[in-house]
C-alpha positions in Angstrom: 99.6 104.1 106.7 103.0 102.9 106.1 106.0 103.4 108.4 108.8 104.6 108.3 111.4 103.5 110.9 113.5 106.3 111.2 116.4 104.7 113.2 117.5 101.5 113.5 121.5 99.5 112.8 123.0 96.1 111.8 126.2 94.8 112.0 128.1 92.3 111.4 131.2 90.9 114.3 133.1 89.3 111.4 133.2 92.3 109.8 134.0 94.7 112.3 134.1 94.5 116.5 131.1 96.6 117.8 134.0 98.1 120.5 130.7 99.6 122.5 128.7 96.5 123.4 130.5 95.8 126.6 129.6 94.3 129.8 126.6 92.0 130.9 123.9 93.9 130.3 124.8 94.3 126.3 125.6 90.6 126.5 122.6 90.0 124.2 123.8 92.3 121.6 126.9 90.5 120.7 125.9 88.1 117.9 125.1 89.5 113.9 122.3 91.2 113.7 121.4 91.9 110.0 119.0 93.0 107.1 117.7 89.4 107.0 116.4 89.4 110.7 114.8 92.6 110.6 112.9 92.4 107.4 109.9 90.0 108.2 109.9 91.6 111.5 109.5 95.1 110.0 107.5 94.2 107.4 105.2 92.0 110.0 104.6 95.6 111.7 103.9 97.4 108.7 107.4 99.4 107.9 107.6 100.5 104.8 111.1 102.5 105.1 113.7 102.5 107.5 116.8 105.1 108.1 119.9 102.7 108.9 122.0 104.5 111.5 126.4 104.3 112.2 127.3 102.8 114.5 131.5 102.8 115.1 133.3 105.7 113.7 135.4 104.6 111.4 135.5 105.5 107.8 134.3 102.4 106.0 130.9 101.3 107.7 129.1 104.3 105.6 130.2 103.2 102.2 129.4 99.4 103.4 125.6 101.0 104.4 125.2 102.6 101.0 126.1 99.3 99.4 123.4 98.1 101.7 120.9 100.6 101.0 121.3 99.4 97.6 120.6 96.0 98.0 117.6 96.2 100.1 114.5 97.5 99.3 113.6 98.8 103.0 116.3 101.0 103.6 115.3 104.3 102.1 118.1 106.0 103.4 121.5 106.2 105.5 122.9 108.1 108.7 126.6 107.5 108.1 129.7 109.0 109.9 132.6 111.1 108.0 135.3 113.0 110.2 133.7 116.3 110.3 137.4 117.8 111.6 139.2 116.5 108.6 140.4 119.9 106.4 138.2 117.8 103.1 135.2 116.9 104.6 133.2 118.5 101.8 135.2 116.5 99.1 134.4 113.3 101.6 130.7 113.8 101.1 130.4 114.3 97.9 133.0 111.1 97.3 130.1 109.1 99.6 128.1 109.7 97.4 129.0 109.1 93.9 130.1 105.9 95.4 127.2 102.6 95.2 124.2 103.6 96.6 125.8 107.0 97.3 122.1 108.3 96.8 120.8 106.7 100.1 123.4 109.1 102.2 120.6 111.2 103.8 122.8 112.4 106.9 125.7 112.2 109.3 126.6 111.1 112.9 128.8 111.3 115.4 129.1 109.8 118.5 129.0 113.0 120.3 127.7 110.9 123.7 131.4 109.6 123.8 133.4 113.2 123.3 135.0 114.1 126.8 134.0 118.0 126.1 130.3 119.0 126.3 131.0 121.9 123.7 132.5 119.7 121.6 129.7 120.3 118.8 131.4 124.2 119.2 135.1 123.9 118.4 136.3 125.7 114.8 136.7 122.5 113.0 133.5 120.4 114.4 131.7 123.8 113.1 133.1 123.9 109.9 132.1 119.8 109.1 128.8 120.8 110.5 128.7 123.7 107.7 129.7 121.4 104.9 126.9 118.9 106.4 124.7 121.9 105.7 126.2 122.8 102.0 125.8 119.0 100.8 121.9 119.4 101.9 122.3 116.5 104.6 121.0 116.7 108.2 122.7 115.8 111.2 121.9 113.5 113.9 122.6 114.2 117.7 123.5 111.4 119.6 123.3 113.2 122.7 123.4 113.1 126.5 121.5 115.6 128.9 124.7 117.4 129.8 125.1 118.3 126.4 122.3 119.6 124.8 122.8 123.0 125.9 126.0 123.0 122.9 123.3 121.4 121.0 121.2 124.5 120.3 123.9 126.9 120.0 125.0 124.5 117.5 121.6 124.7 116.0 121.3 128.6 116.5 124.9 129.2 114.7 123.5 127.3 112.1 120.5 127.9 110.6 120.4 126.2 107.5 121.5 122.4 108.9 118.4 120.6 110.0 119.8 118.9 113.4 118.0 115.6 114.7 117.9 114.5 118.3 118.1 111.1 118.3 117.0 109.3 121.6 115.1 112.6 123.1 118.8 113.2 123.9 118.3 109.8 126.4 116.4 111.2 129.0 116.8 109.7 132.4 113.7 107.5 132.6 114.9 104.7 135.1 115.9 107.5 137.6 112.7 109.8 136.8 114.3 112.7 136.9 114.1 115.6 134.4 116.4 117.9 134.7 118.2 119.2 133.0 116.8 117.0 129.9 113.8 119.0 129.9 115.1 122.1 130.0 117.4 121.3 127.2 115.3 119.2 125.1 112.6 122.7 125.2 115.7 124.9 124.6 116.3 122.5 121.1 113.0 122.8 120.2 112.2 126.4 120.6 114.8 126.5 117.3 113.1 125.6 113.8 115.7 124.1 112.2 115.6 120.8 114.8 113.6 117.7 115.2 113.4 114.6 117.2 113.0 111.1 117.4 110.6 108.9 119.5 113.1 106.4 119.9 115.3 104.1 122.0 113.1 105.1 125.3 112.9 101.6 126.3 116.6 101.1 127.1 116.6 104.7 129.3 113.7 102.9 131.6 114.7 99.7 133.4 114.9 96.9 131.0 113.4 94.2 133.0 110.2 96.2 134.6 109.2 99.3 132.1 106.0 99.9 131.4 104.3 102.8 128.5 103.6 104.8 131.2 106.7 104.9 132.6 107.6 106.7 129.5 104.6 109.0 129.4 106.1 111.9 130.9 109.4 112.0 128.6 107.6 111.6 125.5 104.5 114.0 126.5 107.4 116.9 127.2 108.9 116.2 123.8 105.2 116.2 121.9 104.8 119.3 123.7 107.9 120.9 122.7 108.5 119.4 119.2 105.0 119.0 117.8 103.8 116.2 115.6 105.3 117.7 112.8 109.1 117.6 114.0 109.2 114.2 116.0 109.7 111.0 114.6 109.2 107.1 115.4 112.4 104.8 115.6 113.0 101.7 117.2 116.6 102.0 117.4 116.5 98.1 116.9 118.5 96.0 117.4 119.3 98.0 120.9 115.7 97.8 122.0 115.8 94.0 121.8 117.1 94.2 125.5 113.9 95.2 126.5 111.2 94.6 123.8 110.4 93.0 120.8 110.1 95.1 117.7 106.6 95.4 117.7 106.7 95.9 121.1 108.4 98.8 120.9 106.0 100.2 117.8 102.9 99.5 119.5 104.2 101.2 122.7 104.9 104.4 120.5 101.4 104.4 119.1 100.1 104.1 122.7 102.2 107.0 123.9 101.2 109.1 120.6 97.5 110.6 119.8 96.5 108.5 116.6 95.4 112.3 115.0 99.4 112.7 115.3 100.5 109.0 113.9 100.2 109.8 110.0 103.3 112.6 110.4 105.1 110.9 113.7 105.2 107.5 112.4 106.1 108.6 108.1 105.7 112.3 107.3 108.1 113.8 109.5 110.9 111.4 108.7 110.1 111.5 104.9 110.1 115.2 105.0 113.0 115.9 107.1 115.4 112.8 105.2 114.1 113.7 101.8 113.0 110.1 100.8 
């Protein structure tokens, strides 16, 4: 079975500062991470395609990622960024698709987790932008915190023609062992047919130094029950995941969290279908 890694990043600090990498805990990430670093590890793990996901909210990054996809066979798609509130967002999405590598644009993402307004997704200007993403036939990736899930539910209900993909299962509070309000929010989102989610980023929500697969299992089980394997996909969240585990270990942990019968969907088919790879 060929594996699709539906969520990873790259960055070059000489090109652009990653202003979110702050504090001693994230210090190991303060270096360049490139496709040349990732590709040998991914290939060794049986990965045949990846989704490269935005890291910072600047317009220059997405064209760079699209060009990079055109240069690297491993990259099957890009989830980029554009300002959803700009009045000409539809024209901007069309422009991105005309750039070198533009055919690799599969989705858009914004760092909603950094917005102070928990209802940011419901603002009229943002909703217009989300509608443009839907009209362009693209996916919208949600990177949110548990308290922002109710707004995700409202947005997905209001825009049934747009597929929303929840990154990192909405960042469940694994380290604390808590479940609410995350569980209720996740289940409400999964109840809508135009939603999917990524089994990604769980290790970095657990205790980085001592996490085990069993620490992750209760949260993965909630997601499996809510979404089912047909709407769940694997993502490494490399290189952020290197804070807690090697690339191959993340893949192995996800395999252990899921039923082998479901692996063809979780590790390949769901991402291929949702992102149109």
